[in-house]
N, C-alpha and C positions, 0 to 999 in steps of 0.2 A: 578503848581499853589497852593498857600497856602490856606488851608481850615480854616475858622474861626469856632470854635466850639460853639460860642455863640455870640449873638449880645449884645454889651455893652450898647446900648441905644435902647431897643426894643420899647419904648413908647415915644411919644413926651412930652416934658416938657412945663412948662408955657411959657418959653422964646421961645420955638419952635412952638408956636401957637397950644396948645394941643387940641383945639376944631376943628382944621382943618380936622381931620379924621371924626368927626361927620358930618361936613359940606359936605365932599366929599362922604361919604358912600351912602346917598340916591341917589345921582346922579349915582353912580356905579350900585347899584342894579336896579334902574329904567332903566338905559341904557341897562343892560343885559336883563331885562325883555322885553323891546321894541324889541331888536334884535331877541330874541328867538321867540316872538310872530309874528313878521313880517315874519320870515322864515316859521313858522308853518302855518300861514294863506295862504301864497303864494304856499306852496308845498304840504300840506296834505289835502286830501278830508275829508269831514265829515265822521266819522267812524260809520258804523253800528255795533250793533243795538242801542246803547245808544244815541250817538249824533244825529243821524238821527231821532230817536224816539222823543227826546225832542224838536227838532225844528219842527217836525210835529205837536206836541201838541200845540206849540206856533202858528203855521200856521193856525190850525183849530180855535184857539181862535181869530185870526185876521179875518178869513173868516166869522165866525158866529157873531162876536161882543159880544159874551158871555164871559165876563171876570171873571165871578163868578165860573163857573163849567168847568174845563178843559175837553177836549174831545180828543180822539185818534181814528181815522178811524170811526168817527160817534158815538162812544160809550164813556160814561163817563170814565175819566182817574183818578183813585183814588190813584195811586201809589206814587205820589209826590204832595205836596202843590204847589200853583201857583206862588210864587214870581219870579222864574226864567222866567216863561212864561210872566208874567207881564212886567218884565224889557226888555225882547226881544221885546214885542209889543210896549213898550214905545219908544225904539229906532227906530222901523219901522215907528212909527208915526212921528218921526222927519226926518229920512233919507230915508223913503220908504222901501219897503220890499227888503232885500238884505241878502247875506250870511255872510258878514264880521262882521256886528254888533253882531249877536248872538254869534259868535265865540270869541268876546272880553268880553262878560258880565261876565261869570264865571271866566276866567283868570284875569279880572280886579279886582275881589275880592282877587285873589292871590297876586296881587301887593299891594292892600290895606292891606293885612295881614302882609306884610313886614313892612309897616309904623306903623301898630298897634302893631306889636311886638316891634318896637323901642319905641313906646309910653308906652307900658307895662313895658319895661325895665327901663324907666325913673321913672315910678310910683314905681317900686320895689326898685330901687337903685338911689334915687334922689341925693345922695351925691357923686356918682362916678365921676361926671363932676368936682367936686371940688378937687379931689385927683390929686396931681401934676404929678404922674407917672403912672396913670391908664388909659388905653385905655377905653373910655366909652363903656359900654356893649351895649348901644343903637346902636352903630355903628357896632359891631361885630355880634350880634345875628341875625339880618335880613340877613346879608351876608351869615352866616352859614346856615340859613334856606333855602334861595334861592339856595345855592350851593349844597344842597343835591340832588343827582341824581334823586331820586324818586320825589321830589318836583318839580324840574325844568322841568321834562318831564310831570308830571301830570298837571302842571299849564297851559298847552296849551289846555287842554280838556274842552269841555262843559259838566261839571258835577256839582253836587250839593255840593261836599265836600269842595271846596275852599270857597264857600259862607259860609258854616257852620263854617269853620275855622275863617273867618273874624268876624262873629257874636259871636263866642266863645271868641275871643280876646276882642271884645268890652265889653262883659259882665264881663270878668275878670278884665279889666281896671276899670270898675265901682265898682267891689268888693273891689279892693285895695283902691280906692279913698274913698269908704264908710268907710272902716276900719280905714284909716288914719285920715280922716277929719270929720267923722260923717255926720249928715245931711241926706237929702233925695236924693241929686243929684247923688251920686254914685250908690245907690240902684235903682234909676230910670234908670240909664244907664244899670245896670244888667238886669232889667226887659225888656228894649228895646232890648238888645242883645238876651234874651230868646225868646221874641215875634217874632222877625224877623228870628231867628233860627227855630222856629216852622213853620213859613211860608216858610222856605227853605226846611226842611227835617223832619218836624214833631217833636214829643217830644224827639227825640234823642239829641237835644241841651241840655237837662237837664243832661245827662250823662257827658257832656263836661264842664259844668259850676257849677252845684249844689254841687258836692263833695268838690270843693274848698271853696265855701261859707260856707258849713256846717262845714268844718274843720278849720275855721278861729281861734277858740281858740287854735288850735295846732300850726299854723304857725304865726298868727297875732302878739302876744306879742314879737316875736323875730325878726320881720322885723325892719329895720332901722326906727327910729321914733316911734316905738311901735304902740299903738292903740289910737284912739280918746277916750277922757274921757267919751264920750257918752256911750261906751260899757264897761266901767270899772265896775267890781264887778258882783255879781250874777244878780242883776236887769238889768245891762247893757247887760249881756249875753242874757237874755230873750228878751231884746229890739232888739238885733242883729238878733236873729232868727225870731222875729216877722217881722223885716225889710226884711229879706231874703224871708220869706213867702209872704210878700207884693209884692216883686219883681217878685216872681213866678206868683202871681195873675195878675200882670200887663202883664207879658209875655203871660199868658194864655188868658187874655182879648184881646190882639192883635191878637193871633191866632184864638180865637173864633169869633172875629169880622168878619172874613171871613168864618170860618167853619160852624157856625150856619146857616147863610143865604144860603151858598152853599149846606149844607145838606138838607135844606128845598126845594131848587130848583132842586137838583139832584136826588131826590127820595130815597126810603128806602134803596135800595142796596148800593147806593153811600154813603148815610149817615152812614150806618154801616161800610163801608170800611174806611172812613176817620176818624171815631171816634174809631174804634177797630183795623182795619188793620194797621193804622199808629202808633199804640202804642203796646199794649200787644199782639195783634194778630200777628204782625210782629215778635216779639220776640219768641212767641210760635212756629210759623211755621219755624223759622230759625233753630230749633233743628233738623229738618228733613234733613238738609244739613251737611254732615259729613266732618268735618275737625278737626284734633286732637287739644287738648287743648294747646299743645306746639307749634302750627303752627306759632303764632306771634313771639315766641322766635327765630324761624328760619328766619322769614321774616324781623323783625325790624333791625338786623345788616345790611342787604342789603340796607334797606331804609336809613341807616345812612352813606352810602358811598358818597364821598370819605373820610369823616372826620374820619371814624373808622380806616383808614390806614394811617392817618396823625400823625406822632409821637408826636407832642405837645398835641393832644387830648389823645393819649394813655398814655402819662406821667402823665397828670393831673388826668385822670381816675384812674390810678394805685395809685396815691397819695391820691385821694379821697376815694377809697375803703379801703386803709390801715388806713385812719383816718376818717372812716365813722361817728363815734360818733361826732367828731368835726364838720364835714360837716352838721350834723343834728342840730347843734346849730344855723345855719343860717335859719331865718324865710323865706327868699326868696327861698332857696333850698326846704324847706318844702312845700312852696306854689306850686312850680313846680311839686313836687312829688305827692301832693294831686290832681294835675291836670292830671298827666300822669298815675299813678298806677291804680286808680279805673277804668278808661276806659280800660286799658290793661287787667285787671282782668275780667271785665264784658264781653268784646269781646272775651276773651279766653274761658270763660265758655260757651258762646253761640256758637254753632257749625257752624253757618253760618258766614263765615269770608271773608273779602276782605281787601287787604292792605290799600286801601284809607279810610277805616273806621277810621284809626288812624291819618289821616291828621291833624285834629284839635289839636292833642297832640304834633305834631312835633315842634311847637314853644317852648313848655316846654323844650324839649331836647336841642334846640338851646340856650335857656336862661341859662340852667344849664352849658352847655359847655362854653359859653361866660363868665359866672361868674367864673368858675374854671380857665379859662385861664388868668383872670385878678385879681384874689383874692389877697388880702393882700398887694397890692401896687407893689410887685415885680413879682408875677405871674410866668409863665413858661418862661424858657430861650429858645429863638429861635436859632436853629442851621442851618448851611448852607445846611446840607443834608436832612432836614426835608421834603422838597417837592418831594424827590426822589420817594417814593413809589406811591403817587398819580400820578406823572408824568409817572412812569413806567406803571401804570394801563392804562393810556390813550394811551401810545405807544403800549401796548399789544393789546388793543381793536382795535386800528388803523391797526395794522399788521394783526389781524384776519379778519378785514373787507377787507383789500387789498387781502388777500389770501382766500377770501370766496369761490371762485370757486374751490378751492382745497379741501374743506371740504365736507364730505359725510353727509349732513343733509337732512332729509326727507321732504323738502319743494319744491313743484313743481315750485314755482316762484322765486327760489333762483337766477336764472340766470338774473333776472330783476334788482337786486340790483346794484346801481352805486358804485361799490367797490372802485373806485379811490378816493373817498372822504376820505377814511381811511388815505391817506397821510396827509391830513390836521390835523387829529387827532394825527398822529405821531409827526408832527411839534409842535402842541400844547403841547403834553406831554414833548417833549424836552425843550420847553420854560418853562414849570413848573419846570422841574429839575434844570433849571438855575436861578430860582427865590429865591434861598436860602438866599441871602443877604438882602432880603426885611424885613421890620418890621413885627410885628404880623399882623396888619391890612393889610399890603401889601401882605403877604402870603395868608391870608384868601381871600382877593379880587382876587388874582391870581387863587386860587382854585375854587372860585365861577365862575370866567370867564372860567376856564377849563371845569366846568360842563355845562356852557352855550354853549361852543364849542361842547361838546358831543351831546347836544340836537340839535344844528344846524346841525351838521354832520349827526346825526341820521335821521333827516327829509330829508336832501338833498340826502343821500344815499338811503333811502327807497322810495323816491318820485316815481320813475318809477314803483316799485312793488306795492305801494299803489294805484297808478292810474290804474294799470292793474287789480288788484284783489280785491280792496276794494271800488273803486269809483262806486257807483250805479247811478250816475247822468245820464250817457248816456241811461241806461235802463229806468230810471224814465221819461226822456223827451220823449222817444218812447211811454211809457204808457200814458203820458199826451196827445200825439197826437191822440192815439186811443180813449182816453176818450172824447176828443173834437169832434171826429167823431161819437160819440154815441156808441162806442163798450164797452160792459160790461167787467169788469176786475175781476179776482178771483185769490186768492193766495192759492196754494195747501200745506198749513202747517199753523202753527201759524203765524199771521201777526203782525209785530211790528211797522207798520207805516213808514217803511224805505223809501218808495217812495213818500209819500204825499207832503212833503216840497220840496224835490229835483225836483219833476216834477210839483210843484204847482197844485197838483190835487185838484179838487173841489168837488169830490164825493168819497165816501168810496170804498175800494176794498173788495169784498166779500171773506170770508174764506171758503174753501172747503177741502175735505179730512177728516182726523180724527177729525177735529174741526167742521165738518158739516156732520151729518149723512144723510142728504138729498142731497148729492153731485150729485147723478144721476138725481134727480129732478131739481137741479139747472142747470145742463148741458142741460137737455131737455127743460127747460124754456128759456135758453139763448144759443141757438145753435151757435150764432155768437160771443160768449165770447172768450176772451184770458185767458188762464190758465197759471199762473206762478208757476214753480216747481223748485226743487233743486236737480238734480241728482248728483251722485258721479262721474259719468263718462260721456263722450260724448255720447249722445243718438244715438243708432243705429237702433232701431226698427221703428222710424219715425223721420223725420227731423223737428225740431222746426222752428217756424217763426223768432225766435231770440235766440241767444245763447251768454252767457257772462261767463267769468271766475269769480269766487268768492271764495276767500280764496283757499282752496285745493279742491273745488268742482266747480260746474257750476250752472248757472241760465238759465233755458230754458223756453221759452214761446211757448205754443202750441195753436192751434185752438181747441175750445171745441169739434168740430166734430171729430177731431183726437183722443182726450182723450176718447170720448165716444166709439170709435171703438177699441182703444188699451189702456185701463185704466192703465195697468201696467207701461206705460212709465213715469208716474209721480212718481213712487216709487224710493227710493234711491238704 
């Protein structure tokens, strides 16, 4: 078979309906999102401790009818603002209390982020759709964003960062509109993005939006179309910064509209926590968690898979690095760098690090890659062997999954993984290898589909293991039955609310052990209580009334009378 070294017509022309790719792309990424989410909701239990905790906060909000001050296990919950919990309760008000609606809220913002990325691309490169031989960046960037393995897996989780990414994109769309067109509309949109970002995850939204707005004189004059005459000259620059300040005030006003009454209603400790703990206090305390400054440098390349091993991206990156001065002549590239670099630097300096902290910056990388792949009208040449490396990665992962039982990994639940699903991954990898004759958008769509297949296979393969060692619902239902019968419940360690929603508990679970110096008094006062503990091994000194596997450990429930007689059984 003859190999074509380059596609002669990698992009549609005017006569070939050049807008068809833009029209098809939203259907592709939406269809992939729906597929991944359907499999995730049907196969994966709510994961402790984060997902179960957030749904328990929403559940207590529903039970109490207090939508101002969130609570967890009967105590005020100051770690996160209430927007996610409000949206969950809004859906419960329409559909009734269920598990599927909360699992769609945060991922829904992930889907919205794809459309907002496309909108931001059109704001930054409005002329791209008029170029006869350029694949619109608005079609490519969202596909590359969704096709990143980290994004496609994380988008299934009930977490705050996808929501934060969506509001970051909303604010940055407003920033570009304000710079291009003047007026108050764009700055108002920036303020709304900041405000709802504050209600999502506190003042962290400023790190994702404010550096771009402040750096407008650096990137703005070089974007296509330049700047609005409103901001021209020194006086205009002062007006711009005054407008940005006003947008921040609008955002702060949206956040304070909740925080002030909530602080008054929640008491002094809660007030101090949401005004200090959600801002400077969280940054200061994060220095206690040791991760090296270079940690993100090691993590980000993995977050960029499979694109980092796709040759067209490697070719354009090499070309961009060699001509970096020319690349910096682009205001749009400067915009994306002003978005990504400050967040990377700040999060690198702060020792408390998590990969998902950079999720709001991943659209910037997708936009840069899409622009480099389509720059100059001719862009990168697509070769028939380009999909080989990503396809090979899928084949290798599939083969490792199939041969999982032959690996010596220290996981006690390894035998529960449905390794046969690795065959699907192998077939998908071979299909990717055979997609070399597709156009640029075709290959990108195929790679995004390949990442979606990896997410689907991952959920299907892990379903038996997750159900066996991560699903707390059977225990939560047993706890609920005891609670309905009037049996007191206590947790022998720090309690994260992981049973409250799953069991629809209507009363708090007491904390005993190291978090309660009066444990003995509690057991004396509640001799009929059930004590939940987390031993490392199967208990041998006394038989628990219930025993469940949990990760690499166990969850055991004992009668309080047994714990009073043999207190060491609750120890690890």
